N, CA, C and O of each residue as an XYZ file, in Angstrom:
348
protein
N     105.069    102.388    279.257
C     105.221    101.164    278.500
C     105.221     99.998    279.479
O     106.036     99.962    280.401
N     104.323     99.052    279.289
C     104.273     97.884    280.176
C     105.565     97.080    280.100
O     106.229     97.029    279.064
N     105.893     96.473    281.194
C     107.140     95.716    281.238
C     106.915     94.210    281.297
O     107.810     93.460    281.686
N     105.708     93.764    280.908
C     105.461     92.327    280.955
C     106.237     91.620    279.851
O     106.603     92.228    278.846
N     106.478     90.343    280.049
C     107.280     89.572    279.097
C     106.600     89.438    277.744
O     107.284     89.325    276.727
N     105.285     89.447    277.703
C     104.562     89.254    276.450
C     104.157     90.561    275.773
O     103.448     90.535    274.766
N     104.590     91.694    276.302
C     104.213     92.979    275.728
C     104.898     93.180    274.386
O     106.101     92.955    274.248
N     104.117     93.606    273.395
C     104.654     93.875    272.070
C     104.319     95.318    271.708
O     103.153     95.713    271.727
N     105.348     96.106    271.378
C     105.146     97.508    271.044
C     104.471     97.642    269.689
O     104.748     96.875    268.767
N     103.601     98.606    269.578
C     102.942     98.919    268.323
C     103.664    100.132    267.722
O     103.255    101.273    267.937
N     104.730     99.877    266.976
C     105.549    100.946    266.426
C     104.767    101.801    265.432
O     104.959    103.016    265.375
N     103.901    101.183    264.661
C     103.108    101.919    263.688
C     102.219    102.948    264.384
O     102.129    104.093    263.941
N     101.580    102.555    265.444
C     100.715    103.459    266.197
C     101.532    104.596    266.828
O     101.101    105.750    266.822
N     102.691    104.272    267.362
C     103.547    105.288    267.956
C     103.985    106.303    266.909
O     104.001    107.505    267.176
N     104.340    105.826    265.723
C     104.794    106.721    264.664
C     103.654    107.608    264.189
O     103.860    108.799    263.956
N     102.452    107.050    264.039
C     101.304    107.842    263.602
C     101.036    108.982    264.576
O     100.737    110.100    264.156
N     101.140    108.711    265.863
C     100.915    109.751    266.863
C     101.996    110.821    266.793
O     101.701    112.007    266.944
N     103.238    110.419    266.568
C     104.342    111.370    266.527
C     104.254    112.250    265.283
O     104.462    113.461    265.357
N     103.949    111.644    264.150
C     103.978    112.338    262.870
C     102.924    113.426    262.760
O     103.077    114.342    261.952
N     101.868    113.352    263.543
C     100.792    114.330    263.439
C     100.880    115.440    264.474
O      99.994    116.293    264.529
N     101.921    115.451    265.292
C     102.062    116.508    266.285
C     102.293    117.841    265.569
O     103.026    117.884    264.581
N     101.692    118.909    266.040
C     101.854    120.211    265.382
C     103.309    120.661    265.267
O     103.690    121.263    264.263
N     104.123    120.378    266.278
C     105.522    120.800    266.215
C     106.272    120.046    265.116
O     107.135    120.623    264.455
N     105.958    118.781    264.915
C     106.600    117.972    263.879
C     106.133    118.427    262.501
O     106.933    118.508    261.568
N     104.848    118.722    262.372
C     104.301    119.191    261.100
C     104.950    120.518    260.717
O     105.296    120.721    259.553
N     105.118    121.416    261.673
C     105.727    122.723    261.405
C     107.165    122.570    260.918
O     107.582    123.260    259.989
N     107.920    121.674    261.537
C     109.302    121.447    261.108
C     109.356    120.864    259.697
O     110.209    121.243    258.894
N     108.442    119.940    259.400
C     108.418    119.324    258.067
C     108.066    120.364    257.007
O     108.656    120.367    255.926
N     107.115    121.243    257.303
C     106.738    122.302    256.372
C     107.933    123.207    256.101
O     108.174    123.592    254.958
N     108.676    123.545    257.140
C     109.851    124.398    257.005
C     110.916    123.726    256.138
O     111.525    124.382    255.293
N     111.149    122.419    256.341
C     112.130    121.691    255.524
C     111.710    121.656    254.060
O     112.537    121.833    253.166
N     110.419    121.426    253.821
C     109.920    121.367    252.450
C     110.024    122.722    251.750
O     110.344    122.781    250.562
N     109.758    123.809    252.476
C     109.898    125.149    251.903
C     111.347    125.415    251.502
O     111.617    125.963    250.433
N     112.269    125.021    252.369
C     113.689    125.236    252.082
C     114.106    124.451    250.840
O     114.836    124.977    250.000
N     113.659    123.210    250.711
C     114.004    122.398    249.538
C     113.425    123.007    248.269
O     114.124    123.105    247.261
N     112.162    123.418    248.298
C     111.549    124.026    247.109
C     112.281    125.286    246.688
O     112.445    125.552    245.497
N     112.719    126.058    247.663
C     113.449    127.287    247.372
C     114.782    126.974    246.683
O     115.155    127.643    245.719
N     115.489    125.969    247.171
C     116.778    125.595    246.572
C     116.586    124.993    245.182
O     117.417    125.215    244.301
N     115.521    124.245    244.968
C     115.236    123.687    243.642
C     114.937    124.821    242.669
O     115.397    124.790    241.528
N     114.178    125.816    243.101
C     113.842    126.950    242.238
C     115.092    127.734    241.833
O     115.161    128.254    240.720
N     116.068    127.820    242.721
C     117.312    128.538    242.429
C     118.311    127.685    241.651
O     119.352    128.185    241.226
N     118.002    126.397    241.462
C     118.888    125.516    240.704
C     120.027    124.931    241.513
O     120.959    124.367    240.940
N     119.977    125.052    242.825
C     121.049    124.542    243.684
C     120.821    123.099    244.109
O     121.720    122.456    244.650
N     119.616    122.592    243.862
C     119.270    121.202    244.181
C     118.273    120.724    243.141
O     117.654    121.524    242.439
N     118.127    119.418    243.053
C     117.127    118.867    242.135
C     116.440    117.689    242.807
O     116.941    117.137    243.787
N     115.295    117.314    242.271
C     114.522    116.216    242.831
C     115.312    114.923    242.662
O     115.784    114.618    241.566
N     115.454    114.171    243.735
C     116.140    112.885    243.674
C     117.649    112.975    243.582
O     118.292    112.013    243.162
N     118.233    114.099    243.962
C     119.688    114.249    243.859
C     120.445    113.652    245.043
O     121.676    113.639    245.035
N     119.735    113.158    246.061
C     120.387    112.536    247.208
C     121.015    113.526    248.159
O     121.887    113.159    248.946
N     120.591    114.770    248.101
C     121.155    115.795    248.978
C     120.091    116.317    249.927
O     118.895    116.282    249.638
N     120.559    116.797    251.059
C     119.697    117.458    252.029
C     119.959    118.954    251.944
O     121.042    119.389    251.553
N     118.957    119.728    252.315
C     119.129    121.165    252.405
C     119.459    121.467    253.862
O     118.661    121.209    254.764
N     120.635    122.009    254.070
C     121.134    122.256    255.416
C     121.025    123.730    255.739
O     121.247    124.574    254.871
N     120.688    124.048    256.965
C     120.704    125.419    257.437
C     122.101    125.680    258.013
O     122.528    124.994    258.942
N     122.795    126.650    257.472
C     124.147    126.955    257.943
C     124.118    127.312    259.427
O     124.933    126.825    260.211
N     123.179    128.161    259.795
C     122.979    128.486    261.208
C     121.759    127.705    261.656
O     120.630    128.164    261.480
N     121.969    126.543    262.227
C     120.880    125.652    262.590
C     120.017    126.154    263.724
O     118.915    125.647    263.935
N     120.495    127.140    264.456
C     119.716    127.649    265.577
C     118.558    128.523    265.121
O     117.526    128.577    265.789
N     118.715    129.208    263.991
C     117.666    130.128    263.555
C     116.619    129.438    262.697
O     115.438    129.773    262.789
N     117.022    128.479    261.861
C     116.119    127.740    260.978
C     115.334    128.651    260.043
O     114.232    128.297    259.626
N     115.886    129.832    259.703
C     115.196    130.661    258.719
C     115.574    130.191    257.318
O     116.634    129.598    257.122
N     114.717    130.454    256.362
C     114.908    129.943    255.013
C     115.442    130.989    254.045
O     115.138    130.941    252.853
N     116.231    131.926    254.540
C     116.892    132.865    253.627
C     117.958    132.100    252.849
O     118.589    131.184    253.377
N     118.149    132.480    251.601
C     119.130    131.786    250.757
C     120.530    131.833    251.367
O     121.319    130.905    251.190
N     120.834    132.914    252.086
C     122.164    133.026    252.695
C     122.364    132.014    253.820
O     123.496    131.785    254.247
N     121.281    131.407    254.305
C     121.378    130.451    255.404
C     121.212    129.002    254.933
O     121.235    128.084    255.753
N     121.045    128.786    253.625
C     120.810    127.439    253.108
C     121.976    126.956    252.258
O     122.641    127.738    251.579
N     122.210    125.636    252.313
C     123.195    125.015    251.424
C     122.777    123.568    251.184
O     122.179    122.927    252.049
N     123.102    123.067    249.994
C     122.798    121.677    249.652
C     124.026    120.833    249.983
O     125.128    121.114    249.510
N     123.830    119.801    250.795
C     124.932    118.925    251.203
C     124.496    117.472    251.070
O     123.301    117.183    251.126
N     125.448    116.549    250.895
C     125.081    115.126    250.848
C     124.442    114.685    252.162
O     124.748    115.223    253.226
N     123.555    113.702    252.073
C     122.869    113.205    253.269
C     123.853    112.715    254.321
O     123.639    112.901    255.519
N     124.930    112.088    253.867
C     125.898    111.540    254.817
C     126.553    112.627    255.653
O     126.941    112.371    256.793
N     126.685    113.832    255.115
C     127.278    114.938    255.875
C     126.254    115.584    256.807
O     126.581    115.948    257.937
N     125.030    115.723    256.339
C     124.022    116.440    257.119
C     123.441    115.602    258.243
O     122.993    116.155    259.247
N     123.436    114.292    258.102
C     122.793    113.433    259.096
C     123.781    112.758    260.032
O     123.450    111.751    260.657
N     124.969    113.290    260.135
C     125.952    112.728    261.058
C     126.653    113.875    261.775
O     126.531    115.035    261.381
N     127.370    113.546    262.806
C     128.090    114.528    263.592
C     129.557    114.141    263.637
O     129.903    112.962    263.553
N     130.403    115.130    263.769
C     131.823    114.858    263.962
C     131.989    114.120    265.287
O     131.375    114.486    266.289
N     132.814    113.088    265.286
C     132.983    112.256    266.478
C     134.425    112.289    266.968
O     135.359    112.517    266.200
N     134.580    112.055    268.267
C     135.907    111.912    268.845
C     136.305    110.434    268.756
O     135.548    109.612    268.241
N     137.479    110.111    269.254
C     137.933    108.704    269.236
C     137.064    107.824    270.118
O     137.009    106.611    269.918
N     136.379    108.426    271.102
C     135.501    107.667    271.997
C     134.069    107.596    271.471
O     133.168    107.159    272.187
N     133.854    108.022    270.229
C     132.549    108.014    269.565
C     131.575    109.018    270.168
O     130.361    108.886    270.009
N     132.108    110.020    270.859
C     131.257    111.094    271.376
C     131.229    112.220    270.357
O     132.111    112.331    269.506
N     130.192    113.059    270.458
C     130.122    114.220    269.579
C     131.202    115.210    269.949
O     131.514    115.391    271.126
N     131.774    115.851    268.942
C     132.769    116.896    269.209
C     132.082    118.158    269.639
O     132.744    119.160    269.912
């Protein structure tokens, strides 16, 4: 990234490049499969404001025993200490 005073970042171009990476596409496909599976089982619905969370986040498998529907505020944040560090 140039460090000149007049340099202006092209965020749209950066996002387009990121969004099409194979690793990002694979993760998005996996998330969508998990959501469809939970909707089919009646544990989530379209527009319910919930995320589908993997209980064991290291495996990322889409077995029903590893999925749960949680509010976005719980899934997209981390427990913090008093110093605002992750626990």
